[in-house]
VEXDREN-2710 file (C-alpha; in Angstrom, 1 decimal):
% VEXDREN-2710
k/r/px/py/pz
1/MET/-73.1/-8.5/83.2
2/PRO/-74.0/-11.9/83.0
3/PRO/-77.0/-13.3/84.9
4/ASN/-75.1/-15.7/86.7
5/TYR/-72.7/-12.8/88.4
6/GLU/-74.1/-13.0/92.2
7/GLN/-73.7/-16.9/91.7
8/ILE/-70.3/-16.4/90.5
9/LYS/-69.1/-14.3/93.3
10/LYS/-70.5/-16.9/96.0
11/LYS/-68.7/-19.4/94.0
12/LEU/-65.5/-17.2/94.3
13/HIS/-66.1/-16.5/98.1
14/THR/-66.5/-19.8/98.9
15/ALA/-63.4/-21.3/96.9
16/LEU/-61.3/-18.6/98.6
17/LYS/-62.7/-19.6/102.1
18/LEU/-61.9/-23.1/101.5
19/GLY/-58.3/-22.0/100.4
20/GLY/-57.9/-20.7/103.6
21/PHE/-58.3/-16.8/102.8
22/MET/-61.3/-14.9/104.3
23/VAL/-61.8/-11.9/101.7
24/ARG/-64.5/-9.3/102.2
25/ARG/-67.4/-10.0/99.5
26/GLU/-66.5/-6.2/97.9
27/PHE/-63.3/-7.3/96.8
28/CYS/-64.7/-10.6/95.4
29/ALA/-66.9/-8.2/93.5
30/LEU/-63.7/-6.5/92.6
31/ILE/-61.8/-10.0/91.0
32/VAL/-65.1/-10.8/89.1
33/ASP/-65.4/-7.4/87.3
34/LYS/-62.0/-7.5/86.5
35/PHE/-62.3/-10.9/84.8
36/LEU/-65.1/-9.8/82.9
37/GLU/-63.4/-6.7/81.9
38/GLN/-60.6/-9.1/80.7
39/ARG/-63.2/-11.0/78.6
40/ILE/-62.6/-14.3/80.7
41/ASP/-65.3/-16.9/79.8
42/LEU/-66.7/-17.4/83.2
43/ASP/-68.8/-20.0/82.1
44/ASN/-65.9/-22.5/81.3
45/LYS/-65.7/-24.2/84.6
46/HIS/-61.9/-25.6/84.0
47/TYR/-60.7/-21.9/83.2
48/LEU/-62.6/-20.3/86.2
49/ASP/-61.4/-22.9/88.6
50/ASN/-57.6/-22.9/87.1
51/CYS/-58.1/-18.9/87.8
52/ILE/-59.5/-19.0/91.3
53/LYS/-56.3/-21.6/92.3
54/ASN/-53.9/-19.3/91.0
55/LEU/-55.2/-16.4/93.0
56/CYS/-55.0/-18.5/95.8
57/THR/-51.1/-19.4/95.2
58/SER/-50.4/-15.8/94.6
59/LEU/-52.3/-14.9/97.7
60/GLU/-50.2/-17.4/99.6
61/ASN/-46.9/-16.3/98.1
62/GLN/-47.5/-12.8/99.7
63/CYS/-47.1/-14.2/103.1
64/LEU/-50.3/-13.3/104.5
65/ILE/-49.5/-14.8/107.8
66/ASP/-51.8/-13.2/110.5
67/GLN/-52.4/-10.3/108.2
68/SER/-55.8/-9.2/106.7
69/ILE/-56.4/-9.2/103.3
70/GLU/-56.7/-5.5/101.7
71/ARG/-57.3/-4.6/98.1
72/GLU/-53.3/-3.8/97.4
73/HIS/-53.4/-7.9/98.0
74/ILE/-56.1/-8.5/95.6
75/GLU/-54.8/-6.3/92.7
76/ARG/-51.3/-7.9/93.4
77/ALA/-52.9/-11.7/92.9
78/LEU/-55.0/-10.1/90.0
79/GLU/-52.1/-8.9/88.2
80/VAL/-49.9/-12.3/88.4
81/CYS/-53.0/-14.4/87.5
82/LEU/-53.9/-12.3/84.4
83/ASN/-50.5/-12.0/83.1
84/SER/-49.5/-15.9/82.6
85/GLY/-46.7/-15.3/85.6
86/TYR/-45.3/-11.8/84.9
87/ASP/-46.3/-8.4/85.5
88/ARG/-45.8/-5.0/84.7
89/ASN/-42.2/-4.8/86.0
90/GLU/-40.8/-7.2/83.5
91/THR/-37.1/-5.6/82.2
92/VAL/-35.0/-7.2/80.0
93/ILE/-31.8/-6.3/81.6
94/ASN/-31.8/-5.1/85.0
95/VAL/-29.1/-5.0/87.5
96/ILE/-30.0/-5.5/91.3
97/SER/-27.5/-4.0/94.0
98/ALA/-26.5/-6.3/96.8
99/PHE/-28.7/-4.2/99.6
100/GLU/-31.9/-4.6/97.4
101/PHE/-31.8/-8.6/97.5
102/PRO/-34.7/-9.9/99.0
103/LYS/-33.9/-11.8/102.4
104/PHE/-36.0/-15.1/103.2
105/ALA/-36.6/-17.3/106.5
106/TYR/-37.4/-20.8/106.3
107/ASN/-40.3/-22.1/107.7
108/VAL/-39.6/-25.2/109.1
109/ASP/-43.4/-26.5/109.8
110/ARG/-44.8/-25.5/106.2
111/LYS/-41.1/-26.4/104.5
112/GLN/-41.1/-23.2/102.7
113/TYR/-39.5/-20.0/102.6
114/PHE/-41.1/-16.6/103.1
115/LEU/-40.0/-13.1/103.2
116/SER/-38.1/-12.3/106.6
117/GLY/-39.7/-9.4/108.4
118/HIS/-36.3/-8.3/109.6
119/LYS/-34.8/-5.2/108.2
120/PRO/-31.0/-5.7/107.8
121/LYS/-29.1/-3.1/108.8
122/LEU/-25.1/-2.2/108.3
123/LEU/-24.9/-1.6/112.0
124/SER/-26.4/-5.0/113.1
125/SER/-26.7/-6.4/116.5
126/PRO/-24.2/-9.3/118.1
127/THR/-27.1/-11.6/117.6
128/SER/-26.9/-11.3/113.6
129/LYS/-23.5/-13.3/113.9
130/THR/-25.1/-16.0/115.2
131/GLN/-28.3/-16.0/112.7
132/LEU/-25.7/-15.7/109.9
133/PHE/-24.1/-19.1/110.7
134/LEU/-28.1/-20.5/111.7
135/ASP/-29.4/-19.4/108.1
136/ARG/-26.3/-20.8/106.3
137/TYR/-27.0/-24.5/108.2
138/THR/-30.8/-24.3/107.5
139/ALA/-30.6/-24.0/103.9
140/ILE/-27.9/-26.9/103.5
141/LEU/-29.6/-29.1/106.4
142/GLN/-33.0/-29.0/104.4
143/ARG/-31.6/-29.6/101.1
144/THR/-29.5/-32.4/102.4
145/LYS/-32.6/-34.1/103.6
146/ARG/-34.2/-34.2/100.4
147/ASN/-31.0/-35.5/98.8
148/PHE/-30.7/-38.2/101.1
149/GLN/-34.5/-39.0/100.9
150/GLN/-34.4/-38.9/97.0
151/LYS/-31.5/-41.7/96.9
152/ILE/-32.9/-43.9/99.5
153/THR/-36.2/-43.7/97.3
154/GLU/-34.1/-44.3/94.1
155/ASP/-32.4/-47.2/95.4
156/ASN/-34.1/-49.1/98.6
157/SER/-30.7/-50.9/99.3
158/VAL/-28.8/-47.4/99.9
159/LYS/-28.9/-46.9/103.9
160/LEU/-28.1/-43.4/104.7
161/GLU/-28.8/-41.7/107.9
162/LEU/-28.2/-37.8/108.5
163/GLN/-27.7/-37.0/112.1
164/THR/-26.8/-34.0/114.6
165/VAL/-24.0/-33.6/117.3
166/ASP/-26.2/-34.4/120.3
167/TYR/-26.8/-37.7/118.8
168/LEU/-23.3/-38.4/119.5
169/LEU/-23.0/-37.0/122.7
170/THR/-25.5/-39.7/124.4
171/LEU/-23.4/-42.0/123.4
172/SER/-19.6/-43.6/124.6
173/TYR/-19.0/-45.4/121.3
174/VAL/-20.6/-45.7/118.0
175/SER/-19.4/-46.6/114.3
176/LEU/-20.7/-44.0/111.8
177/ASN/-20.6/-46.7/108.7
178/HIS/-23.9/-45.6/107.0
179/THR/-24.4/-42.3/109.4
180/LEU/-23.2/-39.0/108.4
181/ILE/-22.8/-35.6/110.6
182/LEU/-23.4/-32.2/108.9
183/GLY/-22.1/-29.3/110.6
184/SER/-19.6/-26.2/110.2
185/LEU/-15.6/-26.6/110.9
186/LEU/-14.5/-25.0/113.8
187/GLN/-10.9/-24.6/114.8
188/VAL/-10.6/-24.0/118.4
189/SER/-6.8/-23.9/118.9
190/GLU/-3.8/-24.5/116.3
191/GLY/-4.7/-27.5/114.3
192/LYS/-7.6/-28.7/116.8
193/TYR/-10.6/-28.9/114.9
194/TYR/-14.2/-29.5/116.1
195/LEU/-17.8/-30.1/114.3
196/GLU/-20.3/-27.7/115.5
197/ASP/-24.1/-27.2/114.3
198/PRO/-27.0/-25.7/116.6
199/THR/-27.4/-28.6/119.0
200/GLY/-23.4/-28.7/120.0
201/ILE/-19.9/-29.6/119.3
202/VAL/-17.7/-32.4/119.1
203/GLN/-14.2/-32.7/118.7
204/LEU/-12.4/-34.2/115.4
205/ASP/-9.7/-36.3/114.6
206/LEU/-8.4/-35.6/111.1
207/SER/-5.2/-37.7/111.1
208/HIS/-6.5/-40.5/108.8
209/ALA/-9.4/-38.4/107.2
210/VAL/-10.1/-38.7/103.3
211/TYR/-11.3/-36.0/101.5
212/TYR/-13.5/-35.9/98.9
213/GLY/-13.8/-33.2/96.1
214/GLY/-13.6/-29.9/97.4
215/LEU/-11.9/-27.0/99.3
216/PHE/-12.5/-27.6/103.3
217/VAL/-12.1/-24.5/105.3
218/GLU/-13.0/-23.4/109.1
219/ASN/-16.4/-22.0/108.8
220/SER/-17.5/-24.1/105.8
221/PHE/-20.4/-26.9/106.5
222/VAL/-19.0/-30.8/106.0
223/LEU/-20.3/-33.9/106.2
224/VAL/-17.9/-36.4/108.4
225/ASN/-18.5/-40.1/109.1
226/GLY/-16.1/-42.5/111.1
227/HIS/-15.8/-43.8/114.6
228/TYR/-17.0/-41.9/117.6
229/GLU/-15.0/-42.7/121.0
230/ASP/-14.3/-40.6/123.9
231/ARG/-16.0/-37.9/122.7
232/ILE/-13.7/-37.7/119.5
233/ILE/-14.8/-38.9/115.9
234/LYS/-12.3/-40.3/114.6
235/VAL/-13.0/-39.0/110.8
236/SER/-12.9/-41.5/107.9
237/THR/-13.9/-39.4/105.2
238/ILE/-15.2/-35.8/104.8
239/ILE/-17.3/-34.9/101.9
240/LEU/-19.0/-31.5/101.1
241/PRO/-23.1/-31.4/101.6
242/PRO/-24.6/-32.2/98.2
243/GLY/-25.5/-29.4/95.8
244/GLU/-28.8/-28.9/94.5
245/GLU/-30.2/-28.0/91.2
246/TYR/-32.3/-24.9/90.7
247/GLN/-35.7/-26.9/89.9
248/ASN/-35.3/-28.8/92.9
249/SER/-34.9/-25.6/95.1
250/ARG/-37.2/-23.5/93.3
251/PRO/-40.7/-24.9/94.8
252/LEU/-39.8/-24.2/98.2
253/PHE/-40.0/-20.4/97.2
254/ASN/-43.2/-21.1/95.1
255/LYS/-43.6/-17.9/92.9
256/LEU/-41.9/-15.5/95.1
257/ASN/-39.2/-13.4/93.5
258/TYR/-36.4/-15.0/95.2
259/PHE/-33.7/-12.8/92.9
260/GLY/-34.4/-9.4/93.4
261/GLY/-35.9/-6.7/91.3
262/GLN/-39.3/-4.9/90.9
263/SER/-41.2/-7.9/89.6
264/LEU/-43.4/-9.6/91.7
265/THR/-42.5/-13.0/90.4
266/PRO/-39.6/-14.8/88.9
267/LEU/-38.8/-13.5/85.6
268/LYS/-37.9/-17.0/85.0
269/ASP/-41.1/-17.7/84.3
270/SER/-41.7/-14.9/81.7
271/ILE/-43.3/-15.8/78.4
272/LYS/-42.7/-12.6/76.9
273/LEU/-38.9/-12.7/78.0
274/LYS/-38.5/-16.1/76.7
275/ASP/-39.9/-15.1/73.5
276/HIS/-37.4/-12.0/73.8
277/LEU/-34.3/-14.2/74.4
278/GLN/-35.4/-16.7/71.7
279/ARG/-35.5/-13.7/68.9
280/ASN/-31.8/-12.7/70.2
281/ARG/-29.8/-15.8/70.3
282/GLY/-26.6/-14.0/69.5
283/ALA/-26.8/-11.5/72.5
284/SER/-24.0/-11.4/74.7
285/LEU/-22.3/-10.3/77.5
286/MET/-18.6/-9.1/78.4
287/PHE/-16.9/-9.8/81.4
288/PHE/-13.4/-8.0/82.6
289/SER/-11.6/-8.3/86.0
290/ASN/-9.0/-6.0/87.7
291/VAL/-9.5/-3.4/84.8
292/TRP/-6.5/-1.0/85.9
293/LEU/-7.5/2.5/84.0
294/ASP/-4.0/3.9/84.8
295/HIS/-2.4/1.4/82.9
296/PRO/-0.5/2.4/80.1
297/GLU/-2.2/0.5/77.7
298/THR/-5.6/0.2/78.8
299/PHE/-7.3/2.8/77.2
300/GLU/-5.5/1.8/73.6
301/LYS/-7.1/-1.5/74.1
302/LEU/-10.3/-0.9/75.1
303/GLU/-10.6/1.3/71.9
304/THR/-9.9/-1.4/69.7
305/LEU/-12.5/-3.5/71.7
306/PHE/-15.4/-0.6/71.3
307/ASN/-14.2/-0.1/67.9
308/GLY/-14.9/-3.8/67.5
309/PHE/-18.4/-4.4/69.1
310/ASN/-19.5/-0.9/67.8
311/PRO/-21.4/-2.7/64.6
312/ASN/-22.7/-5.4/66.7
313/PRO/-22.9/-4.1/70.2
314/PRO/-23.2/-6.6/73.2
315/VAL/-26.1/-6.4/75.7
316/ALA/-23.3/-5.3/78.4
317/PHE/-19.9/-4.6/79.2
318/VAL/-19.3/-5.8/82.8
319/PHE/-16.2/-4.4/84.5
320/MET/-15.1/-5.1/87.7
321/GLY/-12.1/-3.5/89.8
322/ASN/-9.9/-2.6/91.0
323/PHE/-9.8/0.5/88.6
324/MET/-6.3/1.2/89.7
325/SER/-3.3/-0.7/89.9
326/GLU/-2.2/0.5/93.4
327/CYS/-4.3/1.0/96.4
328/TYR/-6.1/4.2/97.2
329/SER/-5.0/7.4/99.1
330/SER/-7.4/10.6/99.6
331/GLU/-4.9/12.5/96.8
332/LYS/-5.7/9.6/94.3
333/MET/-9.6/10.0/94.2
334/ASP/-9.0/13.1/91.7
335/THR/-6.8/10.9/89.7
336/LEU/-9.3/8.1/89.2
337/ARG/-12.0/10.6/88.9
338/LYS/-10.4/12.1/85.9
339/LEU/-9.7/8.4/84.7
340/PHE/-13.7/7.3/84.6
341/LYS/-13.7/11.1/82.7
342/GLN/-11.8/9.9/80.1
343/LEU/-13.3/6.4/79.8
344/ALA/-16.6/8.4/78.9
345/GLU/-14.9/10.6/76.3
346/LEU/-14.1/7.1/74.8
347/ILE/-17.0/5.3/75.0
348/ASN/-18.8/8.3/73.8
349/GLN/-17.0/8.4/70.5
350/PHE/-19.1/4.9/69.8
351/THR/-22.8/6.0/69.2
352/ASN/-24.0/2.7/68.7
353/LEU/-22.6/1.2/71.7
354/VAL/-23.7/4.2/73.6
355/THR/-27.3/3.7/72.5
356/HIS/-27.5/-0.1/72.9
357/SER/-25.1/-1.5/75.4
358/HIS/-25.1/-1.2/79.3
359/PHE/-21.6/-0.6/80.8
360/ILE/-21.5/-2.0/84.5
361/PHE/-18.8/-1.1/87.1
362/VAL/-18.6/-3.4/90.2
363/PRO/-16.0/-1.9/92.6
364/GLY/-13.0/-4.3/94.0
365/LEU/-12.2/-4.6/97.5
366/GLU/-9.5/-1.7/97.5
367/ASP/-11.5/0.9/95.3
368/PRO/-12.7/3.5/97.3
369/CYS/-16.1/2.8/98.3
370/THR/-16.4/1.6/102.0
371/SER/-14.0/-0.7/104.3
372/TYR/-12.7/-3.8/103.7
373/VAL/-15.9/-5.6/104.2
374/VAL/-18.7/-7.0/101.6
375/PRO/-21.2/-6.4/100.4
376/ARG/-19.5/-3.0/99.5
377/LEU/-21.2/0.2/98.4
378/PRO/-20.8/1.4/94.5
379/MET/-18.0/4.0/93.6
380/PRO/-18.8/7.2/95.4
381/SER/-20.6/9.9/93.1
382/VAL/-17.6/12.3/93.4
383/VAL/-15.6/9.7/91.0
384/THR/-18.2/8.5/88.7
385/GLU/-20.4/12.0/88.4
386/GLU/-18.6/13.2/85.0
387/MET/-19.4/9.6/83.4
388/THR/-22.9/9.3/84.5
389/LYS/-23.4/12.8/82.8
390/THR/-21.8/12.0/79.8
391/ILE/-23.4/8.5/79.2
392/HIS/-26.6/8.8/81.1
393/ASP/-29.2/6.1/81.6
394/ASN/-26.9/2.9/80.2
395/VAL/-23.8/3.7/82.8
396/ILE/-24.7/1.7/86.4
397/PHE/-22.3/1.6/88.9
398/THR/-23.5/-0.7/91.4
399/THR/-22.4/-2.9/94.4
400/ASN/-20.1/-6.0/94.8
401/PRO/-21.7/-8.5/94.8
402/CYS/-24.6/-7.5/92.5
403/ARG/-27.2/-9.7/90.5
404/ILE/-27.9/-9.4/86.7
405/GLN/-30.9/-10.5/85.1
406/TYR/-31.1/-10.7/81.3
407/CYS/-34.3/-12.3/79.9
408/THR/-34.6/-15.2/82.1
409/LYS/-31.2/-15.7/82.8
410/GLU/-29.5/-15.0/86.3
411/ILE/-26.0/-13.8/86.7
412/THR/-24.1/-13.4/90.1
413/VAL/-21.2/-11.3/90.0
414/PHE/-18.6/-10.9/92.8
415/ARG/-15.1/-9.4/92.9
416/ALA/-12.9/-11.1/95.5
417/ASP/-10.1/-13.0/95.7
418/ILE/-11.7/-16.3/96.9
419/LEU/-9.5/-19.0/95.4
420/PRO/-6.1/-18.2/97.0
421/LYS/-8.2/-17.6/100.3
422/LEU/-9.5/-20.8/99.9
423/LEU/-6.3/-22.5/99.2
424/GLN/-4.5/-20.7/102.2
425/ALA/-7.0/-22.0/104.8
426/SER/-7.7/-25.5/103.2
427/LEU/-6.9/-28.7/105.2
428/HIS/-6.9/-30.5/101.7
429/LYS/-4.6/-29.4/98.8
430/PRO/-6.1/-30.5/95.6
431/SER/-3.7/-30.8/92.5
432/LYS/-3.4/-28.0/90.0
433/ALA/-5.7/-30.1/87.0
434/GLU/-8.4/-30.7/89.9
435/LEU/-8.7/-26.8/90.8
436/ALA/-11.5/-25.2/89.0
437/ASP/-13.6/-28.9/89.8
438/ASN/-13.1/-28.4/93.5
439/LEU/-13.7/-24.6/93.8
440/THR/-16.9/-25.0/91.9
441/ARG/-18.3/-27.7/93.8
442/THR/-17.3/-25.9/97.1
443/ILE/-19.0/-22.7/96.0
444/ILE/-22.1/-24.5/94.6
445/SER/-22.3/-27.0/97.5
446/GLN/-22.2/-24.1/100.5
447/GLY/-24.3/-22.3/98.5
448/HIS/-22.4/-19.2/99.1
449/LEU/-19.8/-16.6/97.5
450/ALA/-17.3/-16.9/100.3
451/PRO/-17.6/-19.9/102.6
452/LEU/-14.7/-18.3/104.4
453/PRO/-13.7/-17.6/108.2
454/LEU/-14.7/-14.3/108.7
455/ASN/-11.3/-13.1/109.5
456/ALA/-10.4/-13.9/106.0
457/LEU/-13.3/-11.9/104.1
458/THR/-15.4/-10.0/106.7
459/VAL/-19.1/-9.7/105.6
460/HIS/-21.8/-7.3/107.1
461/TRP/-23.7/-10.0/109.4
462/ASP/-27.1/-8.8/108.4
463/PHE/-26.1/-8.9/104.8
464/ASP/-24.7/-12.3/104.3
465/HIS/-28.0/-13.4/102.4
466/ALA/-26.3/-11.0/99.6
467/LEU/-24.2/-13.7/99.1
468/SER/-26.3/-16.7/99.0
469/LEU/-26.5/-18.7/96.2
470/TYR/-29.8/-20.5/96.5
471/PRO/-31.8/-21.3/94.3
472/LEU/-28.6/-21.5/92.0
473/PRO/-28.4/-19.1/89.2
474/ASP/-27.3/-19.4/86.0
475/LEU/-24.1/-18.2/85.9
476/VAL/-21.7/-17.2/88.5
477/VAL/-18.6/-14.8/87.8
478/ILE/-16.0/-14.4/90.4
479/GLY/-13.4/-11.8/89.5
480/ASP/-10.5/-13.5/91.1
481/LYS/-6.7/-13.1/91.5
482/ALA/-5.8/-16.3/90.2
483/GLU/-5.6/-17.9/86.2
484/SER/-8.6/-18.4/84.5
485/TYR/-11.2/-21.1/85.8
486/GLN/-14.5/-22.4/84.6
487/GLY/-16.8/-24.9/85.9
488/LYS/-20.2/-26.4/86.0
489/TYR/-22.4/-28.3/88.5
490/LYS/-25.7/-29.1/89.2
491/GLY/-26.9/-26.8/86.2
492/CYS/-24.6/-23.6/87.0
493/GLN/-21.4/-22.3/85.6
494/LEU/-18.9/-20.5/87.8
495/MET/-16.0/-18.9/85.8
496/ASN/-12.8/-16.3/86.6
497/PRO/-12.4/-14.0/83.2
498/VAL/-9.1/-13.6/83.6
499/SER/-5.7/-15.4/83.5
500/GLY/-2.7/-14.3/86.1
501/PHE/1.1/-15.1/85.6
502/SER/2.6/-12.5/87.7
503/THR/3.2/-15.0/90.8
504/VAL/3.7/-18.6/91.7
505/SER/2.2/-20.1/94.7
506/SER/3.7/-23.0/97.0
507/CYS/0.7/-24.6/97.1
508/CYS/-0.4/-26.5/93.6
509/ASN/2.0/-24.0/91.4
510/THR/-1.1/-21.9/91.1
511/LEU/-0.3/-18.6/89.4
512/PHE/-2.2/-15.7/91.2
513/GLN/-2.4/-11.9/90.8
514/GLY/-3.9/-11.9/87.5
515/SER/-5.8/-9.1/86.1
516/PHE/-7.1/-8.1/82.7
517/CYS/-4.2/-6.0/82.2
518/GLU/-1.3/-8.6/83.2
519/SER/-3.2/-11.3/81.7
520/GLY/-2.7/-9.8/78.0
521/PHE/-6.1/-8.2/77.9
522/GLN/-8.2/-11.5/78.3
523/PHE/-12.1/-11.6/79.1
524/LYS/-14.7/-13.7/78.7
525/ALA/-17.7/-13.3/76.7
526/TYR/-21.3/-15.2/77.8
527/THR/-24.0/-15.8/75.2
528/PRO/-27.3/-15.9/77.5
529/PHE/-29.4/-18.4/74.8
530/SER/-27.0/-21.2/74.7
531/ASP/-25.1/-20.6/78.1
532/LYS/-21.9/-20.8/76.0
533/ILE/-18.7/-19.0/77.7
534/GLU/-16.1/-18.0/75.0
535/ASP/-12.4/-17.0/76.3
536/CYS/-11.3/-13.7/74.4
537/ILE/-8.4/-11.6/74.0
538/LEU/-7.2/-8.3/72.7
END
């Protein structure tokens, strides 16, 4: 024990107190002992000060508002502090269920997100529906304010002002030349739209509105300007809220693990996982959508696929439902169970794949899970038990949506027909050439996988955060019944892994009802190291 042991304890106690943390002296002794055990040079003032700063940050990230600091808090803080931002729960690949996604609440005073104390329920109270839109609005409002402030700072000649609806309700007439109103589109009656925010509601006249760069549907958040007269906004332009790149959103979560999983901190910061990704530059994940196991050619094509990949196995095969071509009834459960058993027997023939690849199954909206509501539970065990027995650890039946963490890359996977629903409800129909870009901007600007009316896609109110895209992941995969699309906005890539050809829609000549089988057995390969997406076909 060094001669200045007591002096270091006293300094540590004082520093933590100045940081706003009342830590008992026995815990200060625990911290100093741990530093000595790890052979930290306590005589190095700069290094010791840095360790204390990291401790304070870690304690703050544990949301210790109105809580006493206990031994478990100190041990968690030490674990993160002494391991350069990573802990014992690091995983090279992890599949995270939607019902395990962390839920956050925004603290307006501190301008930070903290873990919510509310425990989500499937059978939630009616207030949860209101809270759902408040949470979406708050997330978009605070990043829109930052975006406006950044533009004003970069260019003093820019005059932008963001206002709420109640600002208008006190006036009889105003021209919104440099003023934008943020709110949610609301259709009160056929063709009669309003703009709503937590402060009020105002009618919109959209007869001369010009739409920019997106798909605009009821319940989506928009920015409008124009002229306000006689309690109506005569809209000149209507645009989407600005998206926000990951590095600008991240500080609001500090070192909290916003993505989910067992780690206490985001694995994007992990030094070891960055090194692992660097060493495995060729590692890839394969994405398939609407894999109909009852299609006559599916197993033949999958055998060709597995045979080709067996010498050099990918990290994962991600299969999205529906897993049968027809809607399910109770008597077809047995058929599906037999099909999964047959798939397991096929995979088991390729030892290298079974050992080194993960097989991830995401249910479609018509697969036999729960009712037509998202997030959806995994496929029932009565259907999957034969497969899990055969392949053991490397087969994962997960929820829809789900999140996949591979090294430092974050991927969100969602199986739903988003583009057809958005086009059907949109006030503005873009050209076919603009579809991919418009959809990408809409999803990312809204920060949500399904910015739709709730009657178009029903969401469990308490689990709406499971569809949130904030901060943005590296990749969003949407298994959509539409022709293959791909786009990138604010550093986030979005793609649909299939191409359809069955039906031509009246709007935009868009092709719908595509699937892995109908598209000529097309799929996508994603290489995390290079963020490269490749089209593949069997």
